[in-house]
All heavy atoms as an XYZ file, in Angstrom:
640
protein
N       0.836     -1.180      0.000
C       0.000      0.000      0.000
C       0.887      1.251      0.000
O       1.750      1.412      0.854
C      -0.901     -0.007      1.234
C      -1.809      1.164      1.321
S      -2.882      0.922      2.749
C      -3.741      2.425      2.668
N       0.676      2.101     -0.962
C       1.485      3.307     -1.085
C       0.788      4.467     -0.386
O      -0.391      4.709     -0.602
C       1.703      3.628     -2.560
C       2.642      4.763     -2.789
C       2.883      4.954     -4.268
C       3.850      6.101     -4.463
N       4.113      6.330     -5.876
N       1.520      5.170      0.455
C       0.965      6.348      1.123
C       1.639      7.590      0.560
O       2.752      7.522      0.043
C       1.183      6.287      2.648
O       2.584      6.263      2.897
C       0.516      5.063      3.249
N       0.971      8.710      0.695
C       1.553      9.963      0.211
C       1.733     10.932      1.373
O       1.021     10.873      2.359
C       0.675     10.588     -0.874
C      -0.632     11.093     -0.366
N      -1.704     10.276     -0.114
C      -1.025     12.354     -0.047
C      -2.710     11.012      0.340
N      -2.332     12.258      0.388
N       2.709     11.777      1.209
C       2.974     12.787      2.240
C       1.879     13.849      2.184
O       1.382     14.180      1.110
C       4.337     13.426      2.001
N       1.469     14.379      3.327
C       0.428     15.414      3.312
C       0.959     16.711      2.676
O       2.156     16.996      2.737
C       0.113     15.633      4.795
C       1.327     15.165      5.517
C       1.938     14.092      4.664
N       0.038     17.466      2.055
C       0.445     18.769      1.538
C       0.541     19.744      2.698
O       0.258     19.404      3.840
C      -0.504     19.255      0.438
C      -1.924     19.468      0.931
O      -2.150     19.806      2.089
N      -2.886     19.265      0.044
N       0.966     20.978      2.421
C       1.164     21.957      3.507
C      -0.106     22.187      4.309
O      -0.082     22.254      5.533
C       1.628     23.294      2.926
C       3.098     23.414      2.809
C       3.448     24.821      2.448
N       2.805     25.203      1.207
C       3.333     25.922      0.259
N       4.534     26.385      0.408
N       2.688     26.218     -0.823
N      -1.224     22.340      3.628
C      -2.480     22.613      4.330
C      -2.853     21.454      5.255
O      -3.230     21.650      6.398
C      -3.599     22.865      3.326
C      -4.923     23.181      4.004
C      -5.929     23.663      3.027
N      -5.488     24.970      2.561
C      -6.066     25.653      1.607
N      -7.108     25.173      1.005
N      -5.615     26.822      1.236
N      -2.743     20.237      4.748
C      -3.056     19.063      5.569
C      -2.098     18.968      6.754
O      -2.513     18.672      7.871
C      -2.964     17.793      4.726
C      -4.043     17.689      3.680
C      -3.764     16.558      2.687
O      -2.610     16.209      2.441
N      -4.823     16.015      2.122
N      -0.818     19.231      6.496
C       0.165     19.177      7.573
C      -0.175     20.187      8.669
O      -0.163     19.857      9.856
C       1.571     19.445      7.036
C       2.601     19.580      8.119
C       3.116     18.458      8.738
C       3.027     20.828      8.536
C       4.059     18.575      9.751
C       3.961     20.967      9.549
C       4.478     19.825     10.153
N      -0.470     21.435      8.297
C      -0.795     22.455      9.289
C      -2.065     22.109     10.059
O      -2.139     22.300     11.273
C      -0.922     23.819      8.623
C       0.401     24.428      8.169
C       0.160     25.704      7.374
C       1.299     24.700      9.342
N      -3.073     21.587      9.364
C      -4.313     21.198     10.041
C      -4.031     20.102     11.069
O      -4.521     20.155     12.194
C      -5.343     20.714      9.023
C      -5.931     21.826      8.184
C      -6.802     21.299      7.051
O      -6.708     20.147      6.651
N      -7.650     22.176      6.517
N      -3.220     19.131     10.682
C      -2.890     18.042     11.592
C      -2.042     18.539     12.771
O      -2.247     18.127     13.910
C      -2.155     16.931     10.845
C      -3.025     16.215      9.838
C      -2.242     15.295      8.922
O      -1.018     15.192      9.018
N      -2.942     14.631      8.012
N      -1.101     19.443     12.494
C      -0.236     19.963     13.554
C      -1.034     20.777     14.567
O      -0.830     20.647     15.778
C       0.889     20.809     12.950
N      -1.949     21.620     14.074
C      -2.769     22.433     14.973
C      -3.684     21.538     15.804
O      -3.834     21.735     17.013
C      -3.576     23.477     14.182
C      -4.630     24.133     15.047
C      -2.640     24.534     13.604
N      -4.262     20.533     15.169
C      -5.138     19.611     15.898
C      -4.352     18.855     16.968
O      -4.812     18.700     18.101
C      -5.791     18.624     14.926
N      -3.146     18.408     16.632
C      -2.325     17.677     17.595
C      -1.897     18.589     18.744
O      -1.905     18.171     19.911
C      -1.102     17.086     16.902
N      -1.534     19.826     18.430
C      -1.122     20.762     19.472
C      -2.286     21.051     20.414
O      -2.121     21.098     21.636
C      -0.602     22.058     18.855
N      -3.469     21.243     19.848
C      -4.644     21.500     20.681
C      -4.975     20.314     21.569
O      -5.305     20.471     22.747
N      -4.868     19.110     21.012
C      -5.158     17.904     21.787
C      -4.140     17.715     22.912
O      -4.469     17.194     23.973
C      -5.159     16.684     20.871
N      -2.910     18.164     22.693
C      -1.859     18.018     23.697
C      -1.864     19.174     24.695
O      -1.071     19.198     25.618
C      -0.495     17.926     23.014
N      -2.733     20.154     24.486
C      -2.812     21.281     25.394
C      -1.688     22.295     25.199
O      -1.356     23.050     26.098
N      -1.102     22.312     24.013
C      -0.005     23.240     23.720
C      -0.591     24.530     23.156
O      -1.402     24.505     22.238
C       0.962     22.625     22.686
C       1.576     21.344     23.245
C       2.033     23.623     22.264
C       2.371     20.550     22.241
N      -0.164     25.661     23.719
C      -0.645     26.931     23.173
C       0.230     27.320     21.994
O       1.438     27.112     22.002
C      -0.626     28.023     24.241
O       0.700     28.279     24.627
N      -0.388     27.886     20.994
C       0.326     28.300     19.794
C       0.640     29.786     19.874
O      -0.070     30.538     20.526
C      -0.526     27.993     18.563
C      -0.847     26.509     18.374
C      -1.815     26.318     17.231
C       0.417     25.720     18.122
N       1.702     30.245     19.196
C       2.054     31.665     19.236
C       0.967     32.521     18.609
O       0.170     32.049     17.799
C       3.346     31.743     18.432
C       3.339     30.533     17.583
C       2.593     29.487     18.359
N       0.947     33.792     18.997
C      -0.054     34.700     18.466
C       0.185     35.022     17.008
O       1.304     35.136     16.561
N      -0.889     35.143     16.274
C      -0.836     35.566     14.881
C      -1.769     36.752     14.759
O      -2.945     36.662     15.115
C      -1.270     34.441     13.920
C      -0.330     33.240     14.054
C      -1.302     34.953     12.481
C      -0.742     32.038     13.245
N      -1.254     37.853     14.280
C      -2.044     39.076     14.176
C      -2.142     39.500     12.718
O      -1.136     39.604     12.033
C      -1.408     40.190     15.018
C      -1.389     39.837     16.474
C      -0.302     39.205     17.034
C      -2.489     40.098     17.271
C      -0.301     38.848     18.359
C      -2.492     39.740     18.608
C      -1.393     39.120     19.151
O      -1.397     38.771     20.463
N      -3.330     39.753     12.276
C      -3.555     40.136     10.892
C      -3.805     41.624     10.787
O      -4.374     42.233     11.680
C      -4.774     39.374     10.343
O      -5.024     39.772      9.014
N      -3.393     42.210      9.670
C      -3.588     43.637      9.436
C      -4.238     43.862      8.078
O      -3.923     44.783      7.363
C      -2.253     44.358      9.504
N      -5.135     43.018      7.695
C      -5.782     43.116      6.394
C      -6.801     44.255      6.401
O      -7.634     44.363      7.278
C      -6.480     41.806      6.068
C      -7.261     41.858      4.772
C      -7.486     40.507      4.275
N      -6.216     40.089      3.719
C      -6.095     39.141      2.814
N      -7.124     38.501      2.414
N      -4.930     38.823      2.336
N      -6.745     45.088      5.399
C      -7.650     46.228      5.297
C      -8.749     45.934      4.277
O      -8.569     45.145      3.361
C      -6.877     47.472      4.864
N      -9.874     46.590      4.454
C     -11.005     46.379      3.550
C     -10.729     46.932      2.163
O     -11.303     46.464      1.182
C     -12.252     47.032      4.141
N      -9.869     47.940      2.044
C      -9.600     48.550      0.748
C      -8.380     47.938      0.058
O      -7.682     48.596     -0.703
C      -9.412     50.063      0.896
C      -8.236     50.409      1.808
O      -7.751     49.518      2.519
O      -7.826     51.578      1.784
N      -8.118     46.662      0.283
C      -6.980     45.989     -0.329
C      -7.142     45.943     -1.843
O      -8.251     45.790     -2.346
C      -6.878     44.548      0.179
O      -6.660     44.530      1.553
N      -6.019     46.048     -2.588
C      -6.102     45.928     -4.038
C      -6.452     44.503     -4.440
O      -6.429     43.583     -3.630
C      -4.708     46.318     -4.507
C      -3.836     46.261     -3.331
C      -4.696     46.362     -2.116
N      -6.761     44.322     -5.698
C      -7.115     42.996     -6.213
C      -5.970     42.021     -5.960
O      -4.802     42.417     -5.979
C      -7.417     43.079     -7.702
N      -6.278     40.743     -5.740
C      -5.249     39.763     -5.394
C      -4.108     39.664     -6.407
O      -2.975     39.440     -6.034
C      -6.020     38.449     -5.319
C      -7.414     38.833     -5.031
C      -7.611     40.174     -5.683
N      -4.379     39.827     -7.683
C      -3.334     39.682     -8.688
C      -2.464     40.927     -8.841
O      -1.496     40.914     -9.579
C      -3.947     39.328    -10.035
C      -4.543     37.945    -10.021
O      -4.145     37.101     -9.244
N      -5.513     37.715    -10.876
N      -2.795     41.997     -8.173
C      -2.040     43.234     -8.307
C      -0.960     43.404     -7.247
O      -0.057     44.207     -7.412
C      -2.980     44.435     -8.232
C      -3.964     44.501     -9.377
C      -4.948     45.631     -9.213
O      -4.781     46.468     -8.308
O      -5.902     45.674     -9.992
N      -1.040     42.675     -6.162
C      -0.119     42.857     -5.052
C       0.322     41.509     -4.511
O      -0.468     40.583     -4.410
C      -0.809     43.648     -3.917
O      -1.271     44.874     -4.444
C       0.131     43.921     -2.779
N       1.596     41.430     -4.152
C       2.108     40.253     -3.452
C       1.843     40.478     -1.975
O       2.239     41.492     -1.406
C       3.610     40.077     -3.690
C       3.876     39.824     -5.168
C       4.176     38.955     -2.824
C       5.335     39.851     -5.535
N       1.143     39.559     -1.344
C       0.869     39.670      0.088
C       1.651     38.582      0.814
O       1.695     37.442      0.371
C      -0.630     39.535      0.393
O      -1.108     38.296     -0.128
C      -1.422     40.667     -0.220
N       2.274     38.972      1.908
C       3.069     38.012      2.666
C       2.772     38.143      4.156
O       2.260     39.164      4.607
C       4.585     38.188      2.432
C       5.059     39.552      2.923
C       4.947     37.999      0.982
C       6.568     39.682      2.956
N       3.083     37.117      4.878
C       3.057     37.132      6.329
C       4.464     36.837      6.817
O       5.151     35.996      6.244
N       4.914     37.537      7.823
C       6.271     37.366      8.345
C       6.228     36.500      9.597
O       5.529     36.817     10.550
C       6.889     38.724      8.649
S       7.131     39.716      7.167
N       6.984     35.427      9.574
C       7.065     34.515     10.707
C       8.446     34.664     11.324
O       9.447     34.483     10.638
C       6.822     33.059     10.266
C       5.454     32.934      9.615
C       6.976     32.115     11.448
C       5.203     31.591      8.980
N       8.475     35.006     12.600
C       9.738     35.227     13.282
C      10.223     36.644     13.034
O      10.915     36.912     12.068
N       9.777     37.581     13.860
C      10.083     38.994     13.639
C      11.047     39.526     14.699
O      10.843     40.574     15.281
C       8.795     39.851     13.559
C       8.084     39.614     12.247
C       7.863     39.580     14.718
N      12.128     38.772     14.903
C      13.212     39.252     15.759
C      14.038     40.255     14.963
O      13.518     40.975     14.123
N      15.331     40.301     15.187
C      16.200     41.272     14.519
C      16.179     41.181     13.007
O      15.817     42.122     12.302
N      16.592     40.041     12.448
C      16.649     39.870     11.000
C      15.250     39.854     10.396
O      15.015     40.442      9.339
C      17.374     38.566     10.656
C      17.488     38.330      9.166
S      18.487     39.576      8.351
C      20.052     38.790      8.358
N      14.295     39.217     11.071
C      12.924     39.171     10.567
C      12.300     40.547     10.473
O      11.589     40.859      9.513
N      12.573     41.409     11.451
C      12.056     42.780     11.414
C      12.707     43.554     10.283
O      12.028     44.299      9.563
C      12.301     43.504     12.751
O      11.594     42.809     13.774
C      11.818     44.933     12.700
N      13.999     43.375     10.088
C      14.687     44.040      8.979
C      14.096     43.639      7.638
O      13.835     44.490      6.780
N      13.878     42.349      7.453
C      13.265     41.872      6.210
C      11.859     42.422      6.042
O      11.463     42.830      4.952
C      13.239     40.345      6.182
C      14.607     39.738      6.052
O      15.536     40.362      5.557
N      14.743     38.512      6.507
N      11.091     42.437      7.135
C       9.722     42.930      7.069
C       9.696     44.405      6.649
O       8.862     44.816      5.839
C       9.012     42.750      8.413
C       7.562     43.172      8.390
S       6.666     42.767      9.906
C       7.540     43.703     11.124
N      10.612     45.214      7.181
C      10.658     46.629      6.817
C      10.960     46.814      5.334
O      10.435     47.724      4.696
C      11.692     47.364      7.674
C      11.241     47.549      9.102
C      12.301     48.254      9.930
C      11.852     48.445     11.361
N      12.874     49.113     12.179
N      11.806     45.953      4.784
C      12.087     46.017      3.344
C      10.818     45.701      2.556
O      10.455     46.419      1.623
C      13.229     45.049      2.957
C      13.361     44.933      1.450
C      14.541     45.500      3.578
N      10.124     44.639      2.938
C       8.903     44.252      2.227
C       7.828     45.332      2.316
O       7.138     45.605      1.346
C       8.344     42.933      2.770
C       9.161     41.734      2.409
C       9.582     40.851      3.390
C       9.511     41.470      1.100
C      10.333     39.740      3.064
C      10.261     40.363      0.758
C      10.677     39.489      1.740
N       7.686     45.942      3.480
C       6.659     46.980      3.663
C       6.883     48.141      2.698
O       5.927     48.731      2.196
C       6.654     47.470      5.137
C       5.893     48.765      5.292
C       6.065     46.414      6.045
N       8.139     48.454      2.411
C       8.446     49.603      1.562
C       8.549     49.280      0.080
O       8.785     50.176     -0.729
C       9.737     50.273      2.046
C       9.546     50.906      3.403
O       8.571     51.588      3.647
N      10.472     50.655      4.312
N       8.392     48.021     -0.305
C       8.449     47.670     -1.718
C       7.103     47.949     -2.393
O       6.061     47.563     -1.873
C       8.769     46.181     -1.885
C      10.187     45.731     -1.636
C      10.279     44.213     -1.762
C      11.139     46.389     -2.612
N       7.119     48.594     -3.559
C       5.858     48.776     -4.276
C       5.347     47.417     -4.762
O       6.130     46.556     -5.158
C       6.240     49.679     -5.452
C       7.711     49.550     -5.601
C       8.258     49.172     -4.261
N       4.062     47.215     -4.692
C       3.470     45.959     -5.130
C       3.610     44.831     -4.133
O       3.347     43.678     -4.452
N       4.025     45.139     -2.917
C       4.189     44.131     -1.875
C       3.510     44.620     -0.610
O       3.616     45.792     -0.253
C       5.668     43.876     -1.612
S       5.975     42.566     -0.431
N       2.802     43.733      0.064
C       2.084     44.120      1.276
C       2.231     43.036      2.339
O       1.975     41.863      2.084
C       0.617     44.328      0.944
C      -0.167     44.756      2.130
C      -1.517     45.200      1.731
N      -2.200     45.555      2.958
C      -3.445     45.855      3.022
N      -4.163     45.881      1.943
N      -3.998     46.151      4.172
N       2.643     43.432      3.515
C       2.735     42.505      4.648
C       1.384     42.541      5.350
O       0.921     43.593      5.763
C       3.868     42.913      5.615
C       3.905     41.962      6.803
C       5.206     42.936      4.903
N       0.730     41.391      5.455
C      -0.618     41.350      6.029
C      -0.683     40.676      7.390
O      -1.708     40.744      8.054
C      -1.623     40.665      5.069
C      -1.766     41.463      3.791
C      -1.226     39.238      4.776
N       0.411     40.020      7.811
C       0.375     39.333      9.108
C       1.784     39.166      9.650
O       2.748     39.101      8.887
C      -0.294     37.964      8.972
N       1.890     39.147     10.964
C       3.152     38.835     11.625
C       2.911     37.731     12.648
O       1.828     37.633     13.219
C       3.787     40.072     12.317
C       4.184     41.109     11.312
C       2.873     40.665     13.353
N       3.922     36.906     12.837
C       3.809     35.808     13.787
C       5.166     35.630     14.459
O       6.202     35.685     13.806
C       3.407     34.530     13.059
S       3.303     33.086     14.122
N       5.141     35.454     15.758
C       6.373     35.233     16.502
C       6.049     34.416     17.741
O       4.921     34.458     18.234
C       7.008     36.578     16.891
C       8.458     36.400     17.284
O       8.703     36.031     18.454
O       9.334     36.619     16.440
N       7.016     33.697     18.229
C       6.820     32.892     19.430
C       6.567     33.762     20.662
O       5.932     33.328     21.614
C       8.024     31.992     19.664
N       7.065     35.006     20.629
C       6.866     35.940     21.732
C       5.720     36.878     21.396
O       5.833     37.724     20.510
C       8.152     36.729     22.009
C       9.297     35.842     22.411
C      10.272     35.503     21.496
C       9.379     35.326     23.698
C      11.322     34.674     21.855
C      10.420     34.504     24.067
C      11.388     34.173     23.140
O      12.418     33.353     23.496
N       4.614     36.743     22.102
C       3.400     37.491     21.790
C       3.587     39.004     21.894
O       3.081     39.748     21.063
C       2.257     37.037     22.708
C       0.910     37.460     22.210
C      -0.221     36.780     22.963
O       0.002     35.741     23.611
O      -1.324     37.316     22.894
N       4.326     39.480     22.885
C       4.533     40.926     23.010
C       5.331     41.471     21.829
O       5.045     42.553     21.323
C       5.206     41.283     24.340
C       6.581     40.666     24.498
O       6.776     39.520     24.034
O       7.456     41.324     25.078
N       6.320     40.730     21.359
C       7.085     41.144     20.182
C       6.171     41.200     18.960
O       6.242     42.126     18.158
C       8.229     40.174     19.922
C       9.048     40.547     18.683
C      10.060     39.499     18.318
N      11.093     39.374     19.334
C      11.957     38.366     19.380
N      11.918     37.401     18.497
N      12.859     38.314     20.333
N       5.309     40.234     18.856
C       4.372     40.178     17.737
C       3.479     41.423     17.716
O       3.282     42.041     16.680
C       3.537     38.907     17.864
S       2.780     38.369     16.356
N       2.963     41.793     18.863
C       2.113     42.997     18.953
C       2.886     44.252     18.556
O       2.380     45.111     17.857
C       1.563     43.161     20.371
C       0.407     42.274     20.667
C      -0.264     42.707     21.969
N      -0.979     41.592     22.508
C      -0.639     40.894     23.583
N       0.427     41.225     24.272
N      -1.352     39.873     23.989
N       4.114     44.376     19.052
C       4.923     45.568     18.743
C       5.230     45.657     17.257
O       5.173     46.722     16.660
C       6.228     45.550     19.538
C       6.067     45.826     21.018
C       7.409     46.065     21.708
N       8.501     45.200     21.253
C       8.880     44.066     21.855
N       8.255     43.651     22.934
N       9.893     43.364     21.396
N       5.584     44.555     16.642
C       5.967     44.561     15.234
C       4.766     44.765     14.314
O       4.928     45.219     13.188
C       6.702     43.266     14.854
C       7.914     43.002     15.695
C       8.910     44.155     15.685
C      10.068     43.824     16.608
N      11.185     44.706     16.506
N       3.585     44.453     14.800
C       2.378     44.660     13.991
C       2.209     46.145     13.656
O       1.688     46.493     12.602
C       1.147     44.155     14.734
C      -0.130     44.317     13.957
C      -1.313     43.882     14.766
C      -2.571     44.278     14.031
N      -3.698     44.365     14.890
N       2.693     47.023     14.520
C       2.553     48.456     14.262
C       3.365     48.913     13.054
O       3.064     49.948     12.459
C       2.985     49.292     15.491
O       4.360     49.051     15.762
C       2.151     48.929     16.708
N       4.372     48.133     12.662
C       5.165     48.478     11.479
C       4.355     48.324     10.204
O       4.503     49.097      9.270
C       6.444     47.604     11.408
C       7.348     47.922     12.594
C       7.182     47.786     10.094
C       8.535     46.986     12.732
N       3.478     47.333     10.192
C       2.726     47.088      8.967
C       1.490     47.951      8.949
O       0.906     48.243      8.005
C       2.377     45.602      8.766
C       1.536     45.048      9.910
C       3.651     44.802      8.621
C       1.068     43.633      9.717
């Protein structure tokens, strides 16, 4: 019997379900999506995971690029995540 590896979506669903069942809290994810967003094909939208020193530097570059929009930040430290959300 041949099995296949799960795709990213299946993997994340399984990981979140397993973490919840084990009583593990997940890091905060904060979204900054606006109602007046341009059409999906006109802008590259990204989420930044890990917004420490290098991650914040990369995020600042992305925020200032035309045609690129940072819509979410995620970090293991919830207070850092909240602070960095103000950049986007």
